[in-house]
LOROTOR-823449 format. One record per residue: residue number from 0; x, y, z of N, C-alpha, C in turn. Coordinates in steps of 0.1 Angstrom, whole numbers, plus 5000, padded with zeros to 4 digits. Each point is the difference from the previous one (the first is absolute). Layout:
<pts>
<pt NUM,<X,Y,Z>,<X,Y,Z>,<X,Y,Z>>;
...
</pts>
This chain:
<pts>
<pt 0,<7775,4028,4832>,<4993,4988,4995>,<5003,5000,4985>>;
<pt 1,<5002,4987,4995>,<5002,4998,4986>,<4991,4989,4996>>;
<pt 2,<4994,5001,4988>,<4991,4990,4994>,<5007,4992,4989>>;
<pt 3,<5000,4987,5001>,<5005,4992,4989>,<4989,4992,4994>>;
<pt 4,<5000,5000,4987>,<4989,4992,4992>,<5006,4987,4996>>;
<pt 5,<4994,4989,5004>,<5004,4987,4998>,<5001,4997,4985>>;
<pt 6,<5011,4994,4995>,<5001,4996,4986>,<5001,4985,4999>>;
<pt 7,<4998,4995,4988>,<5000,4985,4997>,<5014,4995,5005>>;
<pt 8,<4999,4989,5007>,<5013,4994,5005>,<5004,5004,5014>>;
<pt 9,<4994,5011,5005>,<5004,5005,5013>,<4996,4991,5011>>;
<pt 10,<5009,4999,5010>,<4996,4994,5013>,<5003,5010,5011>>;
<pt 11,<4993,4998,5011>,<5002,5009,5011>,<5015,5000,5005>>;
<pt 12,<5006,4989,4999>,<5015,4999,5004>,<5008,5009,4991>>;
<pt 13,<4998,4999,4987>,<5008,5008,4991>,<4997,5015,5001>>;
<pt 14,<4987,5003,5002>,<4997,5014,5002>,<5007,5006,5013>>;
<pt 15,<4999,4992,5011>,<5006,5004,5012>,<5015,5002,4998>>;
<pt 16,<5007,4991,4993>,<5014,5001,4998>,<5004,5013,4992>>;
<pt 17,<4991,5003,4991>,<5003,5012,4991>,<5000,5012,5009>>;
<pt 18,<4991,5001,5010>,<4999,5012,5008>,<5007,4998,5014>>;
<pt 19,<5008,4990,5001>,<5007,4998,5013>,<4991,4999,5011>>;
<pt 20,<4988,4994,4998>,<4991,4998,5011>,<4999,4985,5003>>;
<pt 21,<4992,4996,5009>,<4997,4986,5003>,<4986,4996,4995>>;
<pt 22,<4998,4988,4998>,<4987,4995,4996>,<4990,5003,5011>>;
<pt 23,<5005,4999,5012>,<4991,5003,5012>,<4995,5015,4999>>;
<pt 24,<5010,5009,4997>,<4996,5014,4999>,<4989,5002,4990>>;
<pt 25,<5001,4994,4988>,<4990,5002,4989>,<4987,4993,5004>>;
<pt 26,<5000,4989,5006>,<4988,4993,5005>,<4992,5009,5009>>;
<pt 27,<5008,5006,5010>,<4993,5008,5010>,<4995,5013,4994>>;
<pt 28,<5008,5006,4992>,<4996,5013,4994>,<4988,4999,4991>>;
<pt 29,<4998,4988,4994>,<4989,4998,4991>,<4989,4991,5005>>;
<pt 30,<5002,4995,5012>,<4990,4991,5007>,<4997,4989,4990>>;
<pt 31,<5010,4993,4995>,<4998,4989,4990>,<4997,4987,5008>>;
<pt 32,<4989,4994,4996>,<4996,4988,5007>,<5008,4988,4995>>;
<pt 33,<5004,5000,4987>,<5008,4990,4994>,<5011,5006,4992>>;
<pt 34,<5012,5001,5005>,<5011,5006,4993>,<5003,4994,4986>>;
<pt 35,<4996,4987,4998>,<5003,4994,4987>,<4990,5004,4990>>;
<pt 36,<4989,5006,5003>,<4990,5004,4991>,<5001,5014,4996>>;
<pt 37,<5008,5003,4989>,<5001,5013,4995>,<4994,5001,4986>>;
<pt 38,<4994,5011,4997>,<4993,5002,4987>,<5007,5010,4992>>;
<pt 39,<5002,4998,4987>,<5006,5010,4991>,<4991,5013,5001>>;
<pt 40,<5006,5011,5002>,<4993,5013,5001>,<4997,5003,5014>>;
<pt 41,<5002,4991,5010>,<4997,5003,5014>,<5010,5010,5005>>;
<pt 42,<4995,5010,5008>,<5008,5011,5005>,<5004,4996,5014>>;
<pt 43,<5013,5000,5003>,<5006,4997,5013>,<5006,5012,5006>>;
<pt 44,<4997,5002,5013>,<5007,5011,5007>,<5014,4995,5004>>;
<pt 45,<5010,5009,4997>,<5014,4997,5004>,<5003,5009,5012>>;
<pt 46,<5003,4994,5012>,<5003,5008,5011>,<5011,5010,4997>>;
<pt 47,<4998,5012,5004>,<5010,5010,4996>,<5012,5000,5009>>;
<pt 48,<5012,5003,4995>,<5012,5000,5007>,<5012,4998,4991>>;
<pt 49,<5012,5002,5004>,<5011,4998,4991>,<5003,4985,4998>>;
<pt 50,<5005,4997,4988>,<5003,4987,4997>,<5015,4999,4996>>;
<pt 51,<5004,4988,4998>,<5014,4998,4995>,<5000,4992,4987>>;
<pt 52,<5009,5003,4991>,<5001,4994,4987>,<5015,4995,4999>>;
<pt 53,<5001,4987,4995>,<5013,4994,4998>,<5003,5002,4985>>;
<pt 54,<5011,5007,4998>,<5005,5003,4986>,<5002,4988,4992>>;
<pt 55,<4995,5000,4988>,<5003,4989,4991>,<5009,5005,4988>>;
<pt 56,<5006,4990,4994>,<5010,5003,4989>,<4993,5009,4989>>;
<pt 57,<5007,5010,4996>,<4994,5009,4989>,<4992,5011,5005>>;
<pt 58,<4997,5001,5013>,<4991,5010,5005>,<5008,5013,5003>>;
<pt 59,<4993,5011,4999>,<5006,5013,5004>,<4990,5006,5011>>;
<pt 60,<5005,5010,5007>,<4991,5007,5009>,<4988,5006,4993>>;
<pt 61,<5002,5005,4988>,<4989,5005,4992>,<4989,4990,4997>>;
<pt 62,<5005,4988,4995>,<4990,4990,4997>,<4993,4994,5012>>;
<pt 63,<5007,5000,5012>,<4994,4995,5012>,<4990,5010,5004>>;
<pt 64,<5003,5013,5000>,<4991,5011,5004>,<4987,4999,4991>>;
<pt 65,<5002,4998,4987>,<4988,4999,4991>,<4992,4988,5003>>;
<pt 66,<5006,4988,5004>,<4992,4988,5002>,<4991,5001,5013>>;
<pt 67,<5004,5009,5009>,<4993,5002,5012>,<4991,5013,5000>>;
<pt 68,<5001,5007,4989>,<4992,5012,4999>,<5004,5012,5009>>;
<pt 69,<5013,5000,5003>,<5005,5012,5008>,<5010,5007,4992>>;
<pt 70,<5003,5013,5004>,<5010,5008,4992>,<5014,4995,5004>>;
<pt 71,<5009,5003,4991>,<5014,4997,5003>,<5005,5008,5011>>;
<pt 72,<4995,5013,5002>,<5004,5008,5011>,<4996,4995,5013>>;
<pt 73,<4988,4994,5001>,<4995,4994,5013>,<5008,4988,5003>>;
<pt 74,<5003,4992,4990>,<5008,4988,5002>,<5014,5003,5005>>;
<pt 75,<5006,5010,4994>,<5014,5005,5005>,<4999,5005,5014>>;
<pt 76,<4989,5007,5003>,<4999,5006,5014>,<4998,4989,5010>>;
<pt 77,<4994,4989,4996>,<4998,4989,5010>,<5012,4991,5001>>;
<pt 78,<5010,5002,4991>,<5013,4992,5000>,<5012,5009,4999>>;
<pt 79,<5002,5009,5010>,<5011,5010,4998>,<5014,4994,5000>>;
<pt 80,<5002,4988,5004>,<5013,4995,5000>,<5004,4992,4987>>;
<pt 81,<4990,4999,4991>,<5002,4993,4988>,<5006,5009,4989>>;
<pt 82,<5010,4995,4993>,<5005,5007,4988>,<4991,4996,4988>>;
<pt 83,<4992,5010,4995>,<4991,4997,4989>,<5006,4994,4988>>;
<pt 84,<5013,5002,4998>,<5007,4995,4988>,<5006,4987,5002>>;
<pt 85,<4999,4994,5013>,<5006,4988,5002>,<4991,4991,5010>>;
<pt 86,<4991,4994,4994>,<4992,4990,5007>,<5003,4986,4994>>;
<pt 87,<4997,4990,5008>,<5005,4986,4996>,<4989,4990,5004>>;
<pt 88,<5000,4989,4993>,<4990,4989,5003>,<5001,4996,5014>>;
<pt 89,<4989,4998,5007>,<5000,4996,5014>,<4999,5011,5010>>;
<pt 90,<5002,5013,4995>,<5000,5011,5009>,<4986,5003,5004>>;
<pt 91,<4997,5005,5012>,<4987,5003,5005>,<4998,5015,4998>>;
<pt 92,<4988,5003,4994>,<4996,5014,4998>,<4987,5003,5008>>;
<pt 93,<5000,5011,5007>,<4988,5003,5007>,<4990,5007,4991>>;
<pt 94,<4988,4995,4999>,<4990,5006,4991>,<4990,5008,5009>>;
<pt 95,<5000,5014,4999>,<4991,5008,5009>,<4985,4997,4996>>;
<pt 96,<4992,5003,5010>,<4986,4998,4998>,<4995,5009,4989>>;
<pt 97,<4991,4995,4991>,<4996,5008,4989>,<4988,5009,5003>>;
<pt 98,<4993,4998,5011>,<4988,5007,5003>,<5004,5015,5004>>;
<pt 99,<4991,5009,4995>,<5002,5014,5004>,<4990,5003,5011>>;
<pt 100,<5005,5007,5011>,<4992,5004,5011>,<4991,5011,4996>>;
<pt 101,<4987,4997,4999>,<4990,5009,4996>,<4991,5005,5012>>;
<pt 102,<5005,4996,5012>,<4992,5004,5012>,<4990,4989,5004>>;
<pt 103,<4991,5003,5008>,<4990,4990,5005>,<4988,5000,4992>>;
<pt 104,<4993,4988,5000>,<4987,4999,4993>,<4990,4996,5010>>;
<pt 105,<4987,5003,4998>,<4989,4995,5009>,<4994,4988,4993>>;
<pt 106,<4999,4989,5008>,<4995,4988,4994>,<4988,4995,5009>>;
<pt 107,<4989,4997,4993>,<4988,4995,5007>,<4998,4985,4995>>;
<pt 108,<4999,4991,5010>,<4998,4986,4996>,<4986,4996,5005>>;
<pt 109,<4992,4994,4990>,<4987,4994,5003>,<5002,4985,5003>>;
<pt 110,<4993,4995,5010>,<5002,4986,5004>,<4986,4995,5005>>;
<pt 111,<4997,4988,4997>,<4987,4994,5005>,<5003,4990,5011>>;
<pt 112,<5010,4992,4999>,<5004,4991,5011>,<5015,4996,4998>>;
<pt 113,<5006,4997,5011>,<5014,4996,5000>,<5004,4995,5013>>;
<pt 114,<5010,4991,5000>,<5006,4995,5013>,<5008,5011,5006>>;
<pt 115,<5003,4999,5013>,<5008,5011,5006>,<5014,5001,4994>>;
<pt 116,<5006,4988,4996>,<5013,5000,4995>,<5001,5007,4986>>;
<pt 117,<4989,4997,4992>,<5000,5006,4987>,<4998,5015,5001>>;
<pt 118,<4991,5004,5008>,<4997,5015,5002>,<5013,5007,5006>>;
<pt 119,<5006,4994,5009>,<5012,5006,5007>,<5011,5002,4989>>;
<pt 120,<5001,4991,4991>,<5011,5001,4990>,<4997,5012,4990>>;
<pt 121,<4988,5004,4998>,<4996,5011,4991>,<4999,5014,5007>>;
<pt 122,<4997,5000,5012>,<4998,5013,5007>,<5011,5010,4999>>;
<pt 123,<5013,4996,5001>,<5011,5010,4998>,<5000,5007,4987>>;
<pt 124,<4993,4995,4990>,<4999,5007,4987>,<4988,5008,4998>>;
<pt 125,<4991,5001,5010>,<4987,5007,4999>,<5000,5013,5008>>;
<pt 126,<4994,5010,4995>,<4997,5012,5008>,<4986,4998,5006>>;
<pt 127,<4991,4995,4992>,<4986,4997,5005>,<4996,4986,4997>>;
<pt 128,<4992,4994,5009>,<4995,4987,4998>,<4984,5002,5000>>;
<pt 129,<4994,4995,4990>,<4986,5001,4998>,<4993,4986,5000>>;
<pt 130,<4997,4995,5011>,<4993,4987,5001>,<4986,5001,4992>>;
<pt 131,<4998,4991,4991>,<4988,5001,4991>,<4990,4990,5003>>;
<pt 132,<4988,5004,5006>,<4997,5013,5003>,<4989,5000,5010>>;
<pt 133,<4995,5012,5004>,<4987,5000,5007>,<4989,5003,4990>>;
<pt 134,<4991,4991,4998>,<4990,5001,4990>,<4987,5006,5006>>;
<pt 135,<4995,5011,4994>,<4988,5006,5004>,<4988,4995,4993>>;
<pt 136,<4989,5002,5005>,<4987,4997,4993>,<4992,5012,4998>>;
<pt 137,<4988,4999,4995>,<4991,5011,4997>,<4995,5008,5012>>;
<pt 138,<5002,4994,5012>,<4996,5007,5013>,<5012,5006,5007>>;
<pt 139,<5012,4998,4994>,<5012,5006,5006>,<5007,4992,5010>>;
<pt 140,<4996,4987,5002>,<5006,4991,5009>,<5014,4995,4994>>;
<pt 141,<5009,4996,5009>,<5013,4996,4996>,<5003,4985,5003>>;
<pt 142,<5005,4993,4991>,<5004,4986,5002>,<5014,4998,4996>>;
<pt 143,<5008,4995,5010>,<5014,4997,4997>,<5002,4987,4992>>;
<pt 144,<5007,5001,4989>,<5002,4988,4991>,<5014,4995,4999>>;
<pt 145,<5009,5007,5007>,<5014,4996,4999>,<5005,4992,5012>>;
<pt 146,<5011,4993,4999>,<5005,4992,5011>,<5015,5004,5001>>;
<pt 147,<5003,5011,5006>,<5014,5004,5001>,<5003,5005,5014>>;
<pt 148,<5011,4997,5006>,<5004,5005,5013>,<5006,5014,4998>>;
<pt 149,<4991,5010,5001>,<5005,5014,4998>,<5009,5005,5011>>;
<pt 150,<5000,4994,5011>,<5009,5004,5011>,<5015,4999,4996>>;
<pt 151,<5003,4992,4990>,<5014,4998,4996>,<5006,5013,4995>>;
<pt 152,<4992,5009,4995>,<5004,5013,4994>,<5007,5009,5010>>;
<pt 153,<4996,4998,5013>,<5004,5010,5010>,<5016,5001,5001>>;
<pt 154,<5007,4989,4998>,<5014,5001,5001>,<5008,5002,4988>>;
<pt 155,<4993,5003,4989>,<5007,5001,4987>,<4998,5014,4993>>;
<pt 156,<4995,5010,5007>,<4998,5013,4994>,<4990,5000,4988>>;
<pt 157,<4991,4990,5001>,<4990,4999,4990>,<4986,5003,5006>>;
<pt 158,<4993,5009,4993>,<4987,5005,5005>,<4989,4992,4994>>;
<pt 159,<4991,4995,5008>,<4988,4993,4995>,<4989,5010,4995>>;
<pt 160,<4995,4998,4988>,<4989,5007,4995>,<4987,4992,5000>>;
<pt 161,<4990,5005,5006>,<4987,4993,5000>,<4993,5001,4986>>;
<pt 162,<5000,4990,4993>,<4995,5000,4986>,<4985,4996,5000>>;
<pt 163,<4991,5008,4995>,<4986,4998,5000>,<4996,4999,4985>>;
<pt 164,<4992,4990,4997>,<4996,4998,4986>,<4985,4998,4999>>;
<pt 165,<4995,5001,4988>,<4986,4997,4997>,<4999,4987,4993>>;
<pt 166,<5007,4990,5005>,<5000,4986,4995>,<4987,4993,5005>>;
<pt 167,<4994,4992,4991>,<4989,4992,5004>,<5005,4988,5007>>;
<pt 168,<4991,4993,5008>,<5004,4988,5008>,<5004,4989,4991>>;
<pt 169,<4994,4999,4988>,<5004,4990,4991>,<5011,5004,4990>>;
<pt 170,<5006,5011,5002>,<5011,5005,4992>,<4996,5010,4990>>;
<pt 171,<5009,5009,4996>,<4998,5010,4990>,<4995,5013,5006>>;
<pt 172,<5004,5011,4994>,<4996,5013,5005>,<4985,5003,4997>>;
<pt 173,<4993,5006,5009>,<4986,5003,4998>,<4997,5015,4998>>;
<pt 174,<4995,5003,4989>,<4996,5014,4997>,<4989,5004,5009>>;
<pt 175,<4991,4990,5003>,<4988,5003,5008>,<5004,5004,5015>>;
<pt 176,<5010,4993,5005>,<5004,5003,5014>,<5006,5014,5000>>;
<pt 177,<5009,5003,4990>,<5006,5013,5000>,<4989,5011,4999>>;
<pt 178,<4990,4997,4992>,<4989,5010,4998>,<4993,5002,5013>>;
<pt 179,<4997,4989,5007>,<4993,5002,5013>,<5008,5008,5010>>;
<pt 180,<5013,4998,5000>,<5008,5008,5010>,<5001,5015,4995>>;
<pt 181,<5002,5002,4988>,<5003,5014,4995>,<4987,5008,4999>>;
<pt 182,<4988,4995,5000>,<4988,5008,4997>,<4991,5001,5012>>;
<pt 183,<5004,4994,5011>,<4992,5001,5012>,<5008,5005,5012>>;
<pt 184,<4996,5012,5005>,<5007,5006,5012>,<4999,4991,5012>>;
<pt 185,<4989,4994,5002>,<4998,4991,5012>,<5010,4988,4999>>;
<pt 186,<5001,4994,4988>,<5008,4988,4997>,<5015,5005,5002>>;
<pt 187,<5003,5011,4995>,<5014,5006,5001>,<5004,5001,5014>>;
<pt 188,<4990,5006,5009>,<5003,5001,5014>,<5003,4987,5007>>;
<pt 189,<4992,4990,4997>,<5002,4987,5005>,<5013,4994,4996>>;
<pt 190,<5003,5002,4987>,<5012,4995,4994>,<5013,5006,5007>>;
<pt 191,<4999,5013,5002>,<5012,5007,5006>,<5000,4996,5015>>;
<pt 192,<4989,4999,5007>,<5000,4996,5014>,<5007,4986,5001>>;
<pt 193,<4997,4991,4991>,<5006,4986,5001>,<5015,5001,4997>>;
<pt 194,<5004,5009,4992>,<5014,5002,4997>,<5007,5005,5012>>;
<pt 195,<4994,5010,5007>,<5006,5006,5012>,<5001,4990,5011>>;
<pt 196,<4990,4991,5001>,<5001,4990,5010>,<5012,4991,4998>>;
<pt 197,<5002,4996,4988>,<5012,4991,4996>,<5013,5008,5003>>;
<pt 198,<5001,5012,4996>,<5012,5008,5002>,<5003,5002,5015>>;
<pt 199,<4989,5001,5008>,<5002,5002,5015>,<5006,4988,5006>>;
<pt 200,<4999,4988,4994>,<5005,4988,5005>,<5016,5000,4999>>;
<pt 201,<5005,5009,4993>,<5015,5002,4998>,<5006,4991,4989>>;
<pt 202,<5012,5003,4997>,<5008,4992,4990>,<4999,5006,4986>>;
<pt 203,<4992,5011,4998>,<4998,5005,4986>,<5006,5014,4999>>;
<pt 204,<5008,5002,4990>,<5006,5013,4997>,<4990,5010,4993>>;
<pt 205,<4992,4994,4991>,<4991,5008,4992>,<4990,4991,4993>>;
<pt 206,<4993,5005,4990>,<4990,4993,4993>,<5002,5001,4985>>;
<pt 207,<4998,4988,4993>,<5001,4999,4986>,<4986,4996,4995>>;
<pt 208,<4992,5009,4995>,<4987,4996,4995>,<5001,4997,4985>>;
<pt 209,<4997,4987,4997>,<5002,4995,4986>,<4986,4996,4995>>;
<pt 210,<4993,5010,4995>,<4987,4998,4994>,<5002,5000,4985>>;
<pt 211,<4995,4989,4993>,<5002,4999,4986>,<4987,4998,4993>>;
<pt 212,<4999,5003,4987>,<4988,4998,4992>,<4989,5008,5005>>;
<pt 213,<5002,5013,5003>,<4990,5009,5005>,<4992,5006,4989>>;
<pt 214,<4987,4999,5002>,<4990,5006,4990>,<5004,5015,4999>>;
<pt 215,<4999,5005,4987>,<5004,5015,4998>,<4990,5008,5008>>;
<pt 216,<4987,4996,5001>,<4990,5009,5007>,<5001,4998,5015>>;
<pt 217,<5009,4992,5005>,<5002,4998,5014>,<5008,5011,5006>>;
<pt 218,<5008,5007,4992>,<5009,5010,5004>,<4993,5013,5002>>;
<pt 219,<5000,5005,5012>,<4994,5013,5003>,<5009,5011,4997>>;
<pt 220,<4995,5010,4992>,<5009,5011,4995>,<4997,5012,5009>>;
</pts>
């Protein structure tokens, strides 16, 4: 993956041409609602893969390599049939992908609501999906506040995490709710029983407990 930062005068068409991509590729990779609305400083994902460059008058392999941020050695390796001392205007040069393979990363995505099509487009890039959220109260009851079709994760190697929060019904994290859960054994038992009931219904890989703004004296040492 490569990131391009939009500059003054840029258009999606010109950016796509520079990276030998299509406008459609950039729109999809960045989920752009309006391709004509770009902002200076906006970061765009450039789909990774090799590109082609058409040689212009006065260019050398070294200057081409510099303009794409690749080494001359990698450029030569991608074009073994080219004489580095004899390139000409109009000639096509393969530009190797600039990304370095650093292995896999673990990505967790929080989501409150989404259409099936929007969610399906993002699932291939996620390790975990955390629908936000199951809201608990001071008695340990759970209320689902998200609207997401979690069954879509099953075919995408994405694991659903049951996210539990101390959010108030009117919004905002509640220190009092967290305090009630953390300082009462009876409330904790009820809270955990309710979580186990949800987990037993299936579709959850694990739990993500997101309690925020906890009173310092609520923490049992």
